[in-house]
C-alpha positions as CSV (number, residue, x, y, z in Angstrom):
1,M,0.3,-0.4,0.0
2,G,1.9,3.3,-1.1
3,L,1.7,6.5,1.1
4,F,-1.1,8.3,-0.7
5,D,-3.7,5.0,-0.2
6,K,-2.6,5.1,3.5
7,I,-3.7,8.6,3.7
8,I,-6.7,8.1,2.0
9,R,-7.8,5.3,4.3
10,K,-6.9,7.4,7.5
11,S,-9.2,10.5,6.3
12,T,-11.6,8.0,5.2
13,A,-11.8,6.5,8.7
14,E,-11.8,9.3,10.7
15,Q,-14.8,11.0,8.4
16,Q,-16.7,7.5,8.9
17,A,-16.4,7.8,12.8
18,E,-17.8,11.4,12.8
19,L,-20.4,10.3,10.4
20,D,-21.3,7.6,13.1
21,R,-21.0,10.2,15.6
22,F,-23.5,12.2,13.6
23,L,-26.0,9.4,13.3
24,D,-25.5,8.1,16.7
25,K,-26.7,12.0,18.4
26,R,-30.1,12.0,15.4
27,E,-30.8,8.5,16.6
28,R,-31.0,9.7,20.1
29,E,-33.1,12.9,19.5
30,V,-35.4,12.1,16.6
31,A,-37.9,9.7,17.1
32,P,-39.0,7.0,14.3
33,C,-41.9,7.6,12.5
34,D,-44.5,5.4,13.9
35,D,-46.6,5.0,10.3
36,V,-43.9,3.5,8.5
37,V,-42.4,-0.2,9.0
38,C,-38.8,-0.8,8.1
39,D,-37.7,-4.6,7.3
40,K,-33.8,-4.4,7.4
41,D,-30.9,-6.5,6.0
42,L,-32.6,-7.3,3.0
43,H,-29.6,-9.5,1.1
44,Y,-30.1,-8.2,-2.5
45,I,-26.9,-10.4,-4.0
46,D,-26.9,-13.4,-1.6
47,D,-23.0,-13.7,-0.9
48,G,-23.1,-12.9,2.9
49,N,-21.4,-9.4,2.2
50,P,-23.5,-6.6,4.6
51,R,-22.6,-4.4,2.0
52,H,-24.7,-6.3,-0.6
53,Q,-27.8,-5.5,2.2
54,M,-30.7,-3.4,1.5
55,D,-33.7,-1.6,3.9
56,V,-37.3,-1.0,2.5
57,Y,-39.4,1.7,4.1
58,Y,-43.2,0.8,3.5
59,P,-46.5,2.2,5.0
60,K,-48.3,0.5,7.9
61,S,-51.7,0.8,5.8
62,A,-52.1,2.1,2.3
63,A,-55.3,2.5,0.1
64,E,-53.5,1.7,-3.2
65,R,-50.0,0.5,-4.6
66,L,-47.5,3.4,-3.9
67,P,-44.8,4.4,-6.5
68,V,-41.5,2.7,-6.0
69,M,-38.6,4.5,-5.3
70,I,-34.5,3.5,-4.5
71,N,-32.5,5.9,-2.6
72,I,-28.5,5.4,-3.2
73,H,-26.9,7.0,-0.3
74,G,-23.7,9.4,-0.7
75,G,-20.3,9.7,0.9
76,G,-17.7,10.3,-1.9
77,L,-17.2,6.5,-2.8
78,L,-15.6,6.4,0.0
79,L,-17.7,6.0,3.2
80,G,-21.1,6.3,4.1
81,C,-24.1,3.6,4.6
82,K,-27.5,3.4,4.1
83,R,-28.5,4.0,8.0
84,A,-27.5,7.5,7.0
85,N,-30.7,7.6,4.8
86,R,-32.8,6.4,7.0
87,Y,-35.1,9.6,8.2
88,Y,-34.8,10.5,4.0
89,C,-36.6,7.6,3.5
90,E,-39.3,7.4,6.3
91,D,-39.6,11.1,5.1
92,M,-40.4,10.1,2.0
93,C,-42.2,6.9,2.4
94,R,-44.8,9.2,4.4
95,R,-45.1,11.1,1.4
96,G,-46.5,8.3,-0.7
97,F,-43.4,6.2,-1.6
98,V,-42.1,2.5,-1.0
99,V,-38.5,3.0,-0.5
100,F,-35.5,0.5,-1.1
101,C,-32.1,2.1,0.1
102,P,-29.2,-0.5,-0.7
103,E,-25.6,-0.3,1.0
104,Y,-22.6,-0.6,-1.6
105,S,-19.0,-1.4,-1.6
106,L,-16.5,1.3,-1.7
107,L,-13.5,2.9,-3.0
108,P,-10.6,1.9,-2.6
109,E,-11.4,-1.6,-2.4
110,V,-13.2,-1.5,-5.7
111,N,-14.4,0.8,-8.5
112,V,-17.2,2.5,-9.8
113,F,-17.9,0.1,-12.3
114,D,-18.0,-2.9,-9.4
115,I,-20.0,-0.6,-8.0
116,L,-22.8,0.1,-10.5
117,R,-22.7,-3.3,-10.6
118,E,-24.1,-3.9,-7.5
119,L,-26.3,-1.1,-7.4
120,A,-27.9,-2.5,-10.8
121,A,-28.5,-5.7,-9.3
122,A,-30.4,-4.1,-6.5
123,I,-32.8,-2.0,-8.3
124,D,-33.3,-5.7,-10.0
125,F,-34.0,-6.8,-6.6
126,A,-36.2,-3.9,-5.5
127,V,-38.2,-4.4,-8.6
128,S,-38.9,-8.1,-7.8
129,R,-40.0,-7.6,-4.4
130,A,-41.4,-4.1,-4.5
131,D,-45.4,-6.3,-5.1
132,E,-45.1,-7.5,-1.9
133,Y,-44.5,-4.1,-0.2
134,G,-47.2,-3.0,-1.9
135,G,-45.5,-1.2,-4.5
136,D,-46.2,0.0,-8.0
137,I,-43.2,-0.7,-10.2
138,S,-44.8,1.2,-13.7
139,K,-43.5,4.3,-11.3
140,L,-39.8,3.5,-10.5
141,Y,-37.5,6.0,-9.5
142,L,-34.1,7.0,-8.4
143,T,-33.3,9.3,-5.4
144,G,-29.5,10.1,-4.4
145,D,-26.9,12.8,-2.7
146,S,-23.7,13.1,-3.1
147,A,-22.2,10.8,-5.0
148,G,-25.4,8.7,-4.8
149,A,-26.8,11.4,-7.1
150,Y,-23.4,10.7,-9.3
151,L,-24.4,6.8,-8.9
152,C,-28.4,7.3,-10.0
153,V,-27.1,9.8,-13.2
154,Y,-25.0,6.2,-14.8
155,L,-27.7,4.0,-13.3
156,A,-30.2,5.9,-15.6
157,A,-28.4,6.8,-18.1
158,A,-26.8,3.1,-19.0
159,R,-30.8,2.1,-20.1
160,R,-30.2,4.5,-23.3
161,C,-26.4,5.3,-23.7
162,E,-24.6,2.5,-25.9
163,G,-21.6,4.1,-25.0
164,L,-21.4,3.5,-21.3
165,A,-22.2,-0.2,-22.0
166,K,-19.5,-0.2,-24.2
167,A,-17.5,1.5,-21.2
168,G,-18.1,-1.1,-18.8
169,V,-21.1,0.5,-17.0
170,T,-23.7,-1.9,-16.3
171,A,-27.9,-0.9,-16.4
172,P,-30.6,-2.4,-14.5
173,N,-33.5,-4.0,-16.0
174,C,-35.8,-1.6,-16.2
175,D,-36.5,1.9,-16.9
176,I,-36.3,4.9,-14.4
177,A,-39.3,7.2,-15.2
178,A,-37.7,10.1,-13.2
179,M,-34.9,11.5,-10.7
180,G,-34.1,13.7,-7.3
181,L,-30.4,14.4,-7.2
182,I,-29.3,16.1,-4.2
183,S,-26.2,17.8,-4.0
184,G,-25.0,15.9,-6.7
185,M,-20.8,15.0,-6.7
186,F,-21.3,15.3,-10.8
187,Y,-18.0,16.0,-11.9
188,T,-15.2,13.6,-10.8
189,T,-12.6,15.2,-13.1
190,R,-12.4,18.8,-12.8
191,F,-9.1,20.6,-11.2
192,D,-10.8,20.5,-7.6
193,K,-10.0,18.2,-4.6
194,I,-12.4,15.5,-5.8
195,G,-11.2,15.7,-9.6
196,I,-7.1,15.3,-8.2
197,F,-7.4,12.6,-6.1
198,L,-10.0,10.4,-6.8
199,P,-9.8,9.0,-10.5
200,N,-7.7,6.8,-10.1
201,Y,-9.8,4.9,-7.4
202,I,-13.3,5.7,-9.0
203,Y,-12.6,4.5,-12.8
204,G,-9.2,2.6,-12.1
205,R,-6.1,3.6,-13.5
206,G,-5.4,3.5,-17.1
207,W,-8.9,5.2,-17.2
208,K,-7.7,8.1,-19.1
209,H,-6.8,6.0,-22.7
210,S,-10.2,4.0,-21.5
211,L,-13.4,3.8,-23.1
212,I,-15.0,5.5,-20.2
213,R,-13.0,8.8,-20.7
214,E,-15.3,10.5,-22.4
215,F,-17.8,10.2,-20.3
216,T,-16.1,11.0,-17.0
217,N,-17.5,14.4,-18.0
218,P,-20.8,14.4,-17.0
219,E,-22.3,17.1,-20.0
220,N,-21.2,14.3,-22.5
221,R,-24.4,15.3,-24.8
222,K,-24.5,11.0,-25.0
223,L,-25.2,10.5,-21.4
224,L,-27.5,13.7,-20.9
225,R,-29.8,12.6,-23.4
226,A,-29.9,9.5,-22.3
227,L,-31.6,10.9,-18.6
228,P,-35.1,10.7,-17.4
229,P,-36.7,14.0,-16.3
230,S,-34.6,15.1,-13.2
231,L,-35.4,17.8,-10.2
232,I,-31.7,18.8,-9.4
233,I,-31.6,20.1,-5.3
234,T,-28.9,22.2,-3.7
235,G,-29.1,25.0,-2.0
236,D,-26.9,28.2,-0.5
237,G,-24.4,26.9,1.8
238,D,-24.0,23.4,0.0
239,Y,-20.1,22.9,-0.6
240,L,-21.0,21.5,-4.2
241,R,-23.7,24.1,-5.1
242,G,-21.6,24.7,-8.0
243,Y,-21.7,21.2,-9.6
244,S,-25.7,21.3,-9.6
245,R,-26.0,24.5,-11.4
246,S,-23.6,23.4,-13.7
247,F,-25.1,20.0,-14.6
248,Y,-28.6,21.5,-14.5
249,S,-27.5,24.3,-17.3
250,A,-25.5,21.0,-19.6
251,A,-28.6,18.7,-18.9
252,K,-31.2,22.0,-20.0
253,S,-29.1,23.0,-22.8
254,A,-29.1,19.0,-23.7
255,G,-32.8,18.8,-24.1
256,V,-33.2,17.3,-20.5
257,E,-36.5,17.6,-18.7
258,C,-35.1,19.0,-15.6
259,E,-35.8,21.4,-13.0
260,L,-33.4,23.0,-10.8
261,L,-34.1,23.9,-6.7
262,D,-32.1,26.2,-5.6
263,I,-32.9,26.8,-1.6
264,T,-31.4,30.9,-0.9
265,E,-33.6,31.5,1.6
266,T,-31.5,30.1,4.7
267,K,-28.3,28.4,4.4
268,V,-28.1,24.4,3.6
269,I,-25.5,21.9,4.3
270,H,-24.3,19.6,1.9
271,A,-27.3,16.8,1.2
272,F,-29.7,18.6,3.6
273,A,-32.7,17.3,2.3
274,A,-31.2,13.5,2.8
275,M,-29.8,14.3,5.8
276,L,-31.8,16.7,7.8
277,P,-35.1,15.9,5.8
278,E,-37.1,17.7,9.5
279,S,-35.7,21.1,8.7
280,D,-37.7,24.4,6.6
281,A,-35.1,23.1,3.7
282,G,-35.4,19.7,3.8
283,R,-39.0,19.8,3.7
284,T,-39.3,22.0,1.1
285,A,-37.1,20.3,-1.5
286,N,-38.8,16.5,-0.2
287,A,-41.9,17.6,-1.1
288,R,-40.6,19.7,-4.2
289,T,-39.4,16.0,-5.0
290,G,-42.6,14.1,-4.5
291,D,-44.5,16.3,-6.9
292,F,-42.2,16.3,-9.1
293,L,-41.5,12.5,-9.3
294,R,-45.0,12.0,-9.6
295,R,-45.5,13.5,-12.6
296,Y,-43.7,10.9,-14.3
């Protein structure tokens, strides 16, 4: 293991410990929803790997079948867990969705092609099980925050973008009707703290000479034109706000049916809608997400 690998691993471990402390505090302070049921740790790949588990949130009672949402947690592809999005999933369930939230393997043990392969399997598994939870798979949506939003883009686009398949991106076996993308980590190769350090981990060494190179730019027109309708969410204080605004402009220019929700009335944190769904900004974003998705 090289020096840089050791630095990455040490920094990631510290950030994960900080996240765990935050989640412990949240669980002490925020009560779970009484009207939402959570079935935990369903294996979407039956190999005993705890990273291949998902939770499913569904209402205790529903008068009709509900649309299905797969929510993908963030963490820069280096850390994070489905537990982090517990309150977001509960909130969206209360807003009328059956929500599946998968865990997935992380860098540097795997690369993004492995992660996307796992998540494609997770989506297919959710579709196969949705009926027993009262889900209607004709209305299938993706949501994600930060790196989760980035992963949503590639999973959805891979269904209709032949170049992504040739580059090694695995698509799920079902179309995505629409997406909600929170504080997306859309850009991975810019000259910034993400693009300087992570591309070799994300795409593998030699990525600059591979078929994936042209698609590492999320403004690639072939990629964008393969996307379903998308709501892009950010706000003043989100340290990746510029990413969301740039991605929205590129998507709009490419003809993608998309909207931008940019919260300016109050300061927000990164991934606020997922991490603090009970906040004023979180409620605004999640209500807008529900309304947007149900149009498709």
